[in-house]
VOBA-1610 file (N, C-alpha, C; in pm, whole numbers, padded with zeros to 5 digits, always signed):
BEGIN
Met+12686+12029+11667Met+12750+11947+11768Met+12657+11814+11773Ala+12726+11709+11798Ala+12670+11585+11797Ala+12545+11586+11891Gly+12548+11650+12018Gly+12433+11638+12095Gly+12312+11723+12059Asn+12330+11824+11943Asn+12218+11884+11904Asn+12162+11818+11773Leu+12193+11704+11760Leu+12137+11620+11616Leu+11990+11617+11652Thr+11915+11640+11525Thr+11764+11604+11542Thr+11738+11461+11541Pro+11628+11406+11568Pro+11593+11263+11570Pro+11623+11216+11430Arg+11585+11274+11323Arg+11585+11233+11200Arg+11751+11217+11151Glu+11845+11330+11205Glu+11964+11306+11171Glu+12035+11180+11252Ile+11983+11161+11367Ile+12021+11044+11449Ile+11990+10904+11378Val+11853+10910+11307Val+11819+10791+11247Val+11921+10764+11122Lys+11968+10873+11048Lys+12031+10865+10931Lys+12177+10804+10981Gly+12232+10843+11094Gly+12345+10784+11151Gly+12341+10636+11169Leu+12217+10606+11241Leu+12190+10450+11279Leu+12183+10363+11141Leu+12119+10426+11050Leu+12113+10350+10913Leu+12240+10318+10859Gln+12339+10407+10883Gln+12488+10393+10833Gln+12571+10310+10941Gly+12519+10277+11040Gly+12570+10208+11142Gly+12662+10262+11242Gly+12636+10405+11245Gly+12706+10489+11344Gly+12639+10463+11490Ala+12733+10489+11597Ala+12683+10504+11724Ala+12604+10630+11745Pro+12480+10637+11805Pro+12414+10772+11843Pro+12466+10841+11932Pro+12459+10968+11943Pro+12510+11060+12035Pro+12420+11033+12187Arg+12279+10996+12167Arg+12205+10968+12283Arg+12109+10865+12225Pro+12038+10792+12315Pro+11931+10706+12278Pro+11821+10777+12216Leu+11748+10725+12106Leu+11620+10795+12083Leu+11511+10731+12175Leu+11427+10827+12225Leu+11313+10797+12314Leu+11182+10796+12232Leu+11124+10664+12205Leu+11012+10642+12122Leu+10903+10560+12183Pro+10835+10610+12294Pro+10736+10540+12354Pro+10616+10512+12261Ile+10541+10416+12279Ile+10421+10398+12201Ile+10301+10473+12288Val+10262+10588+12234Val+10150+10640+12323Val+10038+10682+12233Phe+09935+10610+12224Phe+09828+10590+12110Phe+09688+10606+12179Ser+09658+10503+12267Ser+09528+10509+12329Ser+09514+10625+12432His+09618+10665+12476His+09615+10789+12567His+09560+10899+12488Ala+09591+10902+12343Ala+09516+11008+12282Ala+09380+11002+12261Ala+09312+10871+12255Ala+09175+10856+12267Ala+09103+10915+12376Arg+09192+10899+12500Arg+09141+10947+12623Arg+09146+11107+12618Val+09239+11170+12553Val+09264+11314+12561Val+09121+11364+12483Glu+09077+11293+12366Glu+08969+11337+12294Glu+08844+11293+12361Asn+08844+11215+12465Asn+08732+11147+12533Asn+08653+11069+12445Met+08720+10994+12378Met+08644+10895+12256Met+08666+10759+12317Pro+08576+10680+12293Pro+08612+10534+12303Pro+08719+10488+12199Leu+08815+10405+12231Leu+08920+10356+12150Leu+08863+10306+12020Arg+08767+10215+12018Arg+08711+10157+11899Arg+08655+10286+11800Thr+08604+10382+11862Thr+08557+10490+11768Thr+08686+10578+11721Phe+08767+10587+11812Phe+08885+10672+11774Phe+08975+10611+11662Leu+08984+10479+11663Leu+09060+10414+11564Leu+09027+10446+11422Gly+08902+10488+11398Gly+08846+10506+11279Gly+08832+10651+11216Asn+08901+10753+11309Asn+08883+10901+11285Asn+09019+10949+11272Pro+09053+10950+11133Pro+09197+11025+11123Pro+09209+11168+11169Thr+09105+11231+11161Thr+09096+11371+11197Thr+09139+11395+11337Lys+09041+11312+11421Lys+09064+11325+11574Lys+09193+11266+11622Ile+09245+11166+11539Ile+09374+11108+11575Ile+09490+11201+11552Ser+09480+11277+11440Ser+09597+11368+11417Ser+09592+11475+11504Asn+09470+11539+11546Asn+09453+11655+11619Asn+09515+11607+11767Ser+09448+11499+11810Ser+09494+11451+11946Ser+09654+11433+11956Leu+09700+11362+11858Leu+09851+11328+11885Leu+09927+11460+11868Arg+09877+11567+11796Arg+09951+11707+11803Arg+09945+11770+11931Gln+09821+11758+11994Gln+09815+11815+12136Gln+09893+11744+12235Ile+09913+11602+12216Ile+09983+11530+12322Ile+10136+11571+12301Arg+10182+11586+12175Arg+10302+11636+12145Arg+10369+11754+12216Gly+10245+11833+12241Gly+10286+11951+12331Gly+10321+11932+12475Arg+10280+11827+12525Arg+10299+11794+12666Arg+10392+11673+12699Leu+10407+11594+12592Leu+10499+11479+12601Leu+10627+11489+12539Arg+10743+11477+12607Arg+10871+11503+12557Arg+10932+11366+12502Ser+10946+11363+12367Ser+10996+11223+12318Ser+11047+11254+12179Asp+11094+11168+12106Asp+11153+11194+11969Asp+11067+11155+11850Gly+10951+11112+11897Gly+10852+11066+11795Gly+10709+11064+11829Ile+10618+11042+11730Ile+10481+11018+11750Ile+10438+10890+11703Ala+10359+10799+11772Ala+10306+10683+11730Ala+10185+10692+11662Cys+10188+10721+11523Cys+10078+10776+11437Cys+09962+10685+11461Tyr+09984+10550+11468Tyr+09871+10463+11467Tyr+09922+10332+11548Phe+09835+10282+11632Phe+09874+10148+11702Phe+09762+10056+11713Asp+09752+09935+11641Asp+09644+09849+11640Asp+09707+09724+11618Pro+09732+09623+11712Pro+09791+09492+11710Pro+09711+09406+11613Phe+09593+09424+11573Phe+09518+09360+11481Phe+09480+09414+11355Leu+09549+09498+11314Leu+09522+09583+11193Leu+09541+09489+11080Glu+09668+09410+11081Glu+09694+09316+10959Glu+09583+09200+10962Ala+09561+09137+11069Ala+09453+09037+11066Ala+09326+09090+11018Glu+09287+09196+11067Glu+09161+09247+11021Glu+09165+09275+10869Ala+09269+09324+10811Ala+09308+09341+10665Ala+09290+09209+10587Leu+09326+09113+10660Leu+09297+08971+10583Leu+09161+08916+10606Gly+09066+08993+10661Gly+08938+08928+10673Gly+08883+08890+10817Ala+08972+08920+10913Ala+08913+08882+11029Ala+08832+08993+11083Thr+08737+08969+11183Thr+08651+09073+11243Thr+08686+09101+11392Leu+08674+09227+11433Leu+08703+09247+11576Leu+08588+09257+11659Gln+08579+09187+11765Gln+08446+09186+11859Gln+08506+09264+11993Trp+08436+09366+12007Trp+08462+09441+12119Trp+08373+09418+12238Thr+08420+09387+12358Thr+08329+09362+12480Thr+08308+09502+12565Ser+08415+09590+12526Ser+08387+09730+12588Ser+08452+09838+12493Asp+08415+09947+12505Asp+08472+10058+12420Asp+08622+10073+12429Asp+08677+10048+12534Asp+08818+10081+12555Asp+08905+09958+12578Gly+08864+09849+12617Gly+08939+09726+12630Gly+08982+09658+12491Pro+09070+09583+12481Pro+09114+09526+12370Pro+09006+09433+12312Pro+08997+09427+12181Pro+08888+09335+12121Pro+08942+09198+12095Ser+08851+09112+12069Ser+08895+08967+12048Ser+08890+08951+11881Leu+08974+08859+11836Leu+08975+08834+11691Leu+08896+08718+11647His+08823+08751+11546His+08745+08615+11494His+08748+08604+11329Trp+08753+08491+11287Trp+08761+08471+11155Trp+08629+08417+11100Pro+08580+08465+10983Pro+08457+08411+10917Pro+08473+08261+10859Gly+08357+08225+10838Gly+08348+08089+10775Gly+08414+07977+10872Arg+08442+07876+10825Arg+08505+07732+10879Arg+08650+07790+10921Val+08667+07763+11054Val+08805+07782+11108Val+08865+07664+11178Thr+08980+07601+11135Thr+09025+07486+11213Thr+09151+07529+11249Arg+09186+07515+11389Arg+09308+07561+11453Arg+09419+07493+11379Gly+09524+07576+11335Gly+09638+07519+11289Gly+09638+07525+11135Glu+09518+07572+11078Glu+09512+07571+10936Glu+09467+07717+10895Leu+09501+07773+10788Leu+09477+07906+10727Leu+09310+07915+10729Pro+09257+08035+10773Pro+09113+08046+10764Pro+09062+08055+10630Glu+08944+08001+10591Glu+08896+08009+10459Glu+08837+08159+10430Gly+08844+08188+10294Gly+08793+08323+10267Gly+08874+08457+10311Ser+08988+08418+10335Ser+09055+08558+10393Ser+09087+08639+10267His+09122+08770+10299His+09151+08855+10177His+09276+08828+10114Ser+09296+08878+09994Ser+09435+08857+09933Ser+09530+08966+09995Gln+09653+08912+09975Gln+09759+08997+10030Gln+09773+09120+09952Gln+09729+09110+09824Gln+09737+09261+09740Gln+09640+09349+09797Asp+09526+09298+09858Asp+09411+09394+09908Asp+09428+09463+10051Ala+09546+09373+10108Ala+09546+09417+10267Ala+09578+09552+10283Ala+09681+09608+10209Ala+09716+09752+10249Ala+09615+09846+10196Lys+09504+09805+10115Lys+09405+09884+10081Lys+09274+09889+10158Thr+09269+09813+10281Thr+09148+09818+10363Thr+09144+09933+10433Ser+09012+09958+10498Ser+08992+10081+10559Ser+09080+10111+10665Arg+09106+10038+10749Arg+09198+10110+10870Arg+09331+10108+10823Ala+09375+10030+10728Ala+09516+10045+10681Ala+09535+10190+10616Thr+09435+10236+10550Thr+09433+10351+10460Thr+09412+10462+10568Ile+09337+10442+10685Ile+09317+10553+10782Ile+09472+10569+10847Ala+09541+10459+10879Ala+09673+10492+10933Ala+09751+10562+10830Val+09762+10540+10712Val+09835+10599+10608Val+09789+10753+10609Asp+09650+10775+10604Asp+09603+10917+10612Asp+09667+11001+10726Val+09669+10930+10852Val+09732+10997+10964Val+09867+11034+10953Ile+09960+10941+10899Ile+10084+10964+10859Ile+10106+11083+10774Arg+10025+11090+10658Arg+10043+11192+10582Arg+10005+11338+10638Arg+09902+11330+10708Arg+09844+11460+10774Arg+09965+11512+10863Leu+10023+11409+10948Leu+10121+11467+11038Leu+10244+11498+10973Lys+10278+11434+10854Lys+10399+11473+10785Lys+10399+11618+10737Ala+10268+11667+10716Ala+10273+11814+10664Ala+10276+11899+10778Val+10284+11863+10903Val+10296+11966+11010Val+10428+11953+11087Val+10483+11820+11119Val+10577+11811+11212Val+10707+11863+11165Arg+10801+11890+11245Arg+10929+11935+11201Arg+11046+11830+11207Asp+11168+11844+11193Asp+11281+11752+11192Asp+11288+11684+11349Asp+11247+11769+11437Asp+11249+11723+11577Asp+11165+11611+11620Cys+11088+11553+11537Cys+10987+11465+11566Cys+10978+11356+11443Leu+11003+11234+11488Leu+10989+11114+11407Leu+10843+11056+11405Leu+10790+11034+11277Leu+10654+10977+11265Leu+10684+10817+11268Met+10625+10756+11371Met+10643+10614+11401Met+10517+10542+11340Ala+10530+10422+11268Ala+10444+10344+11235Ala+10457+10209+11296Ser+10336+10115+11293Ser+10376+09986+11381Ser+10322+09883+11291Val+10385+09769+11267Val+10318+09655+11189Val+10342+09537+11273Thr+10267+09442+11260Thr+10268+09298+11335Thr+10385+09217+11271Gly+10456+09155+11349Gly+10563+09064+11287Gly+10501+08935+11222Pro+10581+08883+11123Pro+10526+08769+11080Pro+10487+08644+11138Leu+10584+08614+11244Leu+10541+08505+11332Leu+10410+08527+11423Thr+10388+08642+11469Thr+10277+08688+11539Thr+10146+08694+11439Leu+10155+08756+11320Leu+10041+08742+11231Leu+10006+08588+11183Ala+10113+08526+11170Ala+10083+08382+11143Ala+10030+08299+11239Ala+10056+08334+11364Ala+09986+08279+11494Ala+09841+08329+11483Phe+09811+08438+11466Phe+09671+08497+11442Phe+09604+08396+11338Leu+09636+08401+11224Leu+09594+08305+11119Leu+09564+08178+11162Leu+09653+08106+11222Leu+09642+07969+11267Leu+09575+07948+11398Gln+09527+08055+11437Gln+09452+08049+11583Gln+09541+07984+11691Leu+09673+08024+11697Leu+09760+07948+11809Leu+09746+08038+11924Asp+09764+07956+12048Asp+09747+08031+12172Asp+09878+08111+12215Pro+09878+08234+12205Pro+10001+08310+12256Pro+10059+08273+12387Ala+09979+08227+12484Ala+10036+08183+12617Ala+10110+08058+12608Asp+10102+07991+12498Asp+10193+07862+12491Asp+10284+07869+12372Ala+10326+07986+12345Ala+10415+08006+12223Ala+10515+07912+12218Leu+10592+07861+12328Leu+10709+07788+12319Leu+10667+07647+12306Gly+10537+07618+12329Gly+10499+07472+12310Gly+10463+07455+12167His+10476+07548+12068His+10444+07526+11930His+10572+07512+11843Pro+10583+07413+11742Pro+10692+07405+11668Pro+10700+07525+11569Asp+10786+07500+11472Asp+10803+07610+11375Asp+10668+07641+11298Ile+10647+07756+11272Ile+10526+07808+11191Ile+10520+07730+11044Pro+10436+07693+11000Pro+10426+07640+10871Pro+10441+07736+10759Ser+10522+07709+10660Ser+10567+07809+10564Ser+10454+07880+10491Pro+10330+07817+10466Pro+10225+07889+10395Pro+10173+08015+10469Ala+10161+07986+10614Ala+10098+08087+10692Ala+10213+08203+10702Leu+10345+08169+10710Leu+10451+08264+10729Leu+10456+08336+10608Asp+10455+08282+10508Asp+10453+08345+10361Asp+10364+08456+10342Leu+10227+08416+10374Leu+10117+08511+10357Leu+10148+08612+10453Ala+10170+08581+10584Ala+10205+08695+10692Ala+10310+08800+10644Ala+10420+08738+10586Ala+10538+08822+10554Ala+10494+08921+10454Ala+10429+08856+10329Ala+10389+08930+10215Ala+10297+09054+10266Val+10184+09026+10344Val+10114+09124+10403Val+10183+09250+10477Ile+10256+09213+10572Ile+10326+09296+10649Ile+10423+09387+10558Ser+10485+09328+10471Ser+10584+09404+10385Ser+10502+09501+10294Gly+10392+09464+10253Gly+10304+09559+10180Gly+10251+09669+10254Ile+10210+09650+10379Ile+10171+09772+10472Ile+10275+09844+10519Ala+10392+09777+10548Ala+10497+09863+10586Ala+10553+09951+10478Ala+10550+09917+10351Ala+10568+09995+10228Ala+10484+10120+10222Ala+10351+10085+10236Ala+10244+10206+10234Ala+10288+10310+10351Phe+10307+10256+10476Phe+10344+10345+10577Phe+10472+10443+10558Val+10589+10382+10491Val+10699+10457+10471Val+10671+10541+10334Glu+10589+10515+10240Glu+10574+10592+10131Glu+10499+10716+10190Ala+10407+10699+10280Ala+10326+10808+10331Ala+10420+10900+10410Gly+10526+10865+10455Gly+10606+10944+10544Gly+10655+10909+10660Ala+10629+10792+10700Ala+10692+10729+10852Ala+10828+10736+10837Gly+10900+10777+10954Gly+11045+10771+10955Gly+11093+10650+11042Leu+11023+10581+11094Leu+11046+10471+11183Leu+10932+10371+11176Val+10964+10233+11172Val+10863+10141+11176Val+10908+10027+11270Leu+10808+10022+11358Leu+10821+09908+11469Leu+10757+09788+11412Ile+10839+09673+11414Ile+10773+09527+11379Ile+10772+09454+11500Arg+10649+09448+11537Arg+10627+09375+11668Arg+10611+09226+11658Glu+10701+09168+11736Glu+10672+09004+11751Glu+10637+08977+11904Asp+10500+08960+11908Asp+10456+08916+12056Asp+10441+08771+12058Phe+10467+08700+11956Phe+10446+08553+11943Phe+10596+08490+11910Leu+10659+08418+11991Leu+10784+08346+11951Leu+10777+08213+11986Pro+10746+08113+11878Pro+10746+07974+11916Pro+10894+07914+11937Ala+10885+07777+11953Ala+11024+07717+11992Ala+11144+07749+11907Leu+11115+07749+11768Leu+11207+07794+11665Leu+11332+07705+11669Ser+11336+07606+11582Ser+11450+07518+11539Ser+11545+07607+11468Pro+11666+07572+11447Pro+11760+07635+11355Pro+11709+07686+11229Glu+11642+07592+11178Glu+11571+07608+11053Glu+11462+07728+11042Gly+11382+07703+11174Gly+11277+07783+11180Gly+11332+07940+11184Leu+11437+07945+11277Leu+11495+08077+11301Leu+11527+08141+11177Glu+11603+08061+11079Glu+11660+08126+10967Glu+11546+08161+10881Ser+11426+08076+10879Ser+11308+08109+10807Ser+11257+08251+10833Trp+11222+08262+10968Trp+11173+08383+11025Trp+11279+08488+10984Phe+11412+08486+10999Phe+11496+08608+10969Phe+11500+08642+10821Ser+11476+08561+10757Ser+11476+08581+10589Ser+11357+08656+10539Arg+11250+08609+10619Arg+11123+08687+10577Arg+11124+08819+10639Leu+11173+08836+10762Leu+11193+08974+10825Leu+11273+09077+10734Ala+11364+09004+10692Ala+11478+09088+10614Ala+11409+09157+10505Thr+11308+09091+10444Thr+11245+09150+10309Thr+11173+09285+10375Thr+11088+09285+10480Thr+11028+09398+10517Thr+11146+09502+10581Ile+11237+09454+10649Ile+11346+09557+10682Ile+11408+09618+10572Asn+11450+09558+10462Asn+11511+09622+10350Asn+11416+09715+10277Ile+11285+09693+10284Ile+11192+09787+10213Ile+11189+09932+10306Ile+11172+09894+10439Ile+11195+10011+10523Ile+11310+10091+10508Arg+11416+10028+10505Arg+11558+10084+10480Arg+11564+10159+10348Phe+11499+10115+10239Phe+11494+10170+10101Phe+11446+10297+10101Tyr+11344+10335+10211Tyr+11301+10464+10212Tyr+11358+10557+10306Glu+11472+10495+10364Glu+11554+10588+10449Glu+11493+10591+10593Ala+11409+10500+10620Ala+11333+10489+10739Ala+11390+10393+10833Leu+11380+10400+10967Leu+11457+10295+11066Leu+11380+10182+11092Pro+11396+10068+11070Pro+11343+09941+11111Pro+11384+09922+11240Val+11284+09896+11339Val+11302+09850+11486Val+11218+09727+11512Leu+11286+09628+11539Leu+11209+09483+11573Leu+11204+09486+11722Leu+11080+09471+11752Leu+11035+09473+11908Leu+10990+09344+11930Leu+11072+09277+12050Leu+11056+09152+12101Leu+10991+09144+12229Thr+10870+09114+12251Thr+10802+09124+12377Thr+10770+08995+12465Cys+10816+08885+12403Cys+10790+08763+12483Cys+10924+08736+12571Lys+10907+08781+12694Lys+11031+08754+12783Lys+11049+08605+12814Glu+10973+08518+12823Glu+10971+08379+12843Glu+11047+08308+12727Ala+10994+08352+12604Ala+11063+08296+12489Ala+11205+08348+12468Leu+11232+08486+12508Leu+11366+08541+12487Leu+11466+08474+12591Ala+11405+08436+12695Ala+11501+08375+12815Ala+11546+08244+12755Val+11478+08172+12679Val+11512+08048+12611Val+11593+08068+12457Lys+11536+08162+12396Lys+11578+08170+12242Lys+11669+08297+12218Gly+11676+08377+12321Gly+11742+08502+12306Gly+11873+08514+12247Glu+11955+08432+12292Glu+12099+08420+12251Glu+12096+08378+12099Ala+12027+08285+12053Ala+12019+08239+11926Ala+11968+08349+11839Ile+11882+08423+11872Ile+11812+08538+11803Ile+11913+08643+11794Ala+11984+08670+11898Ala+12082+08785+11899Ala+12211+08753+11806Arg+12216+08629+11771Arg+12333+08594+11687Arg+12308+08615+11529Gln+12192+08644+11506Gln+12146+08664+11363Gln+12208+08805+11308Pro+12248+08812+11185Pro+12291+08944+11134Pro+12207+09050+11123Trp+12129+09101+11224Trp+12010+09192+11198Trp+12070+09327+11136Asp+11992+09380+11040Asp+12009+09505+10968Asp+11899+09624+11017Cys+11876+09600+11152Cys+11774+09709+11213Cys+11819+09699+11361Val+11754+09796+11422Val+11752+09795+11588Val+11683+09699+11636Val+11729+09598+11733Val+11652+09492+11788Val+11625+09547+11931Cys+11487+09547+11991Cys+11452+09605+12117Cys+11384+09477+12178Pro+11459+09396+12277Pro+11397+09291+12367Pro+11335+09375+12473Val+11213+09305+12526Val+11155+09373+12630Val+11246+09374+12760Leu+11254+09478+12839Leu+11332+09478+12962Leu+11242+09468+13070Asp+11227+09353+13113Asp+11118+09314+13223Asp+11197+09209+13326Gly+11204+09243+13447Gly+11274+09160+13534Gly+11409+09156+13519Pro+11489+09043+13568Pro+11634+09036+13533Pro+11675+09039+13390Ala+11597+08986+13313Ala+11626+08992+13160Ala+11766+08947+13130Pro+11791+08811+13154Pro+11937+08773+13130Pro+11981+08780+12979Tyr+11877+08787+12900Tyr+11917+08795+12753Tyr+11971+08926+12707Thr+11946+09021+12781Thr+12000+09170+12730Thr+12137+09157+12702Ala+12222+09102+12773Ala+12366+09093+12735Ala+12391+09044+12596Ala+12316+08956+12572Ala+12349+08893+12414Ala+12314+08988+12308Phe+12194+09066+12335Phe+12137+09169+12238Phe+12234+09295+12236Ser+12289+09325+12354Ser+12395+09436+12351Ser+12508+09426+12266Asn+12537+09292+12249Asn+12667+09266+12168Asn+12638+09288+12010Leu+12521+09319+11988Leu+12454+09361+11851Leu+12550+09502+11814Gly+12586+09577+11911Gly+12659+09695+11888Gly+12571+09816+11914Pro+12624+09946+11914Pro+12564+10063+11970Pro+12452+10112+11851Ala+12464+10067+11741Ala+12354+10105+11632Ala+12249+10017+11615Arg+12259+09890+11683Arg+12157+09777+11656Arg+12076+09732+11797Phe+12140+09784+11904Phe+12064+09749+12029Phe+11969+09839+12093Gly+11843+09807+12120Gly+11759+09901+12184Gly+11678+09807+12284Val+11610+09889+12369Val+11526+09810+12478Val+11376+09858+12472Ala+11297+09768+12516Ala+11158+09803+12527Ala+11100+09795+12659Leu+11064+09892+12722Leu+11000+09891+12851Leu+10865+09853+12868Pro+10827+09777+12962Pro+10688+09731+12988Pro+10602+09855+13007Pro+10478+09842+12948Pro+10402+09957+12941Pro+10342+09979+13077Lys+10337+09872+13159Lys+10273+09904+13299Lys+10384+09998+13393Leu+10478+10013+13334Leu+10585+10102+13423Leu+10525+10237+13418Phe+10456+10275+13319Phe+10381+10423+13317Phe+10244+10435+13378Asp+10213+10333+13445Asp+10074+10323+13512Asp+10110+10325+13670Ala+10110+10433+13719Ala+10130+10447+13857Ala+10060+10358+13959Gly+09937+10293+13906Gly+09859+10226+13986Gly+09895+10085+13979Lys+09992+10038+13873Lys+10023+09906+13866Lys+10184+09883+13885Ser+10252+09997+13893Ser+10382+09977+13894Ser+10442+10075+14014Ser+10532+10025+14108Ser+10566+10128+14201Ser+10660+10210+14152Ala+10708+10321+14213Ala+10800+10428+14187Ala+10929+10351+14189Ala+10953+10253+14282Ala+11082+10200+14290Ala+11117+10110+14169Asp+11009+10055+14123Asp+11032+09964+13997Asp+11065+10058+13874Phe+11002+10184+13874Phe+11014+10266+13765Phe+11175+10317+13773Glu+11212+10361+13901Glu+11348+10416+13913Glu+11448+10317+13879Asp+11419+10176+13908Asp+11507+10051+13879Asp+11526+10057+13738Ala+11417+10068+13650Ala+11421+10053+13510Ala+11495+10178+13447Leu+11489+10284+13503Leu+11563+10420+13454Leu+11708+10396+13479Arg+11759+10324+13595Arg+11893+10299+13612Arg+11947+10193+13510Arg+11858+10093+13478Arg+11905+09992+13386Arg+11916+10059+13249Val+11841+10142+13197Val+11834+10200+13075Val+11980+10281+13062Ser+12001+10347+13173Ser+12117+10444+13170Ser+12237+10351+13172Asp+12235+10242+13224Asp+12357+10137+13230Asp+12370+10075+13086Leu+12270+10032+13022Leu+12280+09979+12897Leu+12305+10049+12781Arg+12279+10190+12781Arg+12317+10262+12671Arg+12255+10234+12520Pro+12118+10188+12515Pro+12075+10147+12385Pro+12066+10251+12282Ala+12049+10222+12168Ala+12022+10314+12049Ala+11888+10359+12059Val+11790+10287+12100Val+11647+10322+12099Val+11594+10287+12234Val+11491+10378+12283Val+11421+10318+12408Val+11274+10338+12369Thr+11213+10233+12367Thr+11072+10235+12327Thr+10972+10143+12449Thr+10852+10132+12407Thr+10772+10040+12498Thr+10733+09901+12434Ala+10703+09813+12526Ala+10678+09677+12451Ala+10526+09683+12418Gly+10453+09781+12412Gly+10316+09806+12363Gly+10277+09941+12384Asp+10141+09959+12359Asp+10080+10094+12384Asp+10082+10124+12538Val+10128+10238+12580Val+10122+10267+12724Val+09955+10274+12772Pro+09938+10273+12883Pro+09796+10255+12920Pro+09723+10387+12907Ala+09611+10401+12872Ala+09514+10512+12845Ala+09534+10617+12949Ala+09549+10584+13090Ala+09579+10658+13198Ala+09712+10674+13215Ala+09804+10664+13115Ala+09942+10679+13144Ala+09980+10818+13234Asp+10091+10791+13315Asp+10151+10900+13362Asp+10242+10970+13297Val+10204+11101+13246Val+10292+11172+13167Val+10426+11220+13224Glu+10407+11235+13362Glu+10533+11273+13432Glu+10634+11157+13433Arg+10597+11034+13442Arg+10701+10928+13424Arg+10755+10923+13278Leu+10664+10941+13190Leu+10724+10957+13048Leu+10820+11069+13025Asn+10786+11177+13085Asn+10875+11281+13059Asn+11020+11276+13162Lys+11000+11206+13270Lys+11128+11174+13349Lys+11209+11080+13278Leu+11163+10987+13207Leu+11237+10893+13100Leu+11299+10981+13011Trp+11231+11067+12954Trp+11308+11162+12848Trp+11426+11221+12918Glu+11412+11286+13028Glu+11522+11352+13112Glu+11646+11259+13129Asn+11599+11138+13168Asn+11707+11029+13191Asn+11780+11007+13061Val+11715+10993+12956Val+11767+10945+12819Val+11849+11067+12770Arg+11801+11194+12791Arg+11893+11285+12737Arg+12021+11306+12812Arg+12038+11243+12944Arg+12154+11243+13017Arg+12250+11142+12975Ser+12212+11048+12908Ser+12286+10924+12883Ser+12383+10945+12783
//
């Protein structure tokens, strides 16, 4: 029966353009695993054994359709030569480039795109995927995550994410380098066994019609690589301010992936993305919804109702859920999705 399809069977149907029998629930739960192991996140990111064991342990308590095998928004930037500076063990690091750095220009001395997928933490992520591939069943998708080309290019050019709409189109050299690196790392993840790859765009500039086409064409390369391995590409768009301005134009592109705009506040752009069809439309919930200390029960219940009304193909989160995530809320979302 359709309702008994495994997540991998649902992915196969989505790749063929079919409407899923229910949404796939795929929250990004990674830093929570570091907390389970009682390890600082910065240490946890470098230990594939601890990561694999902890994610398997969480799998026993968390009801979802997949495991986020590795999540690091700075992985590709570090692979290109940036360094991470941690001010605390568990808070996000800051990104720094060696040598002379001029805002708006590519950093000097960055690693080549050919070497990016071979750097230490990229290989750690691949190792985790391979380890989990050997033990998980068809009822669990292995999820990988890569940074989108606009966002990685913004890192390279030192652009301020808080003023994304104030920036014009990204220069082609930075976008070319970013797209090539992302494609290589995505290929390594799906070769290792990832069944779904999130492409996260946290930076959306003003995007002229030409800039939009340039971004779309570069994303298409990565999307095609992921689909070649029969994995599902999912484009995660987290900038609600930019989506409110550019959402309709973005939604008009002929996407060959599931597109998940962040569902935060009124989100007037969701109607445009829902027109992509039942196999191409998804939603990304704000991670704060799963932190009971930062989001009220009423806000969470409202999000559940909106997900039920929208009937997306994929329900994910716009980033890693908090380390102190409320697992009961995650499981309540699962029950809601299963009834959709």
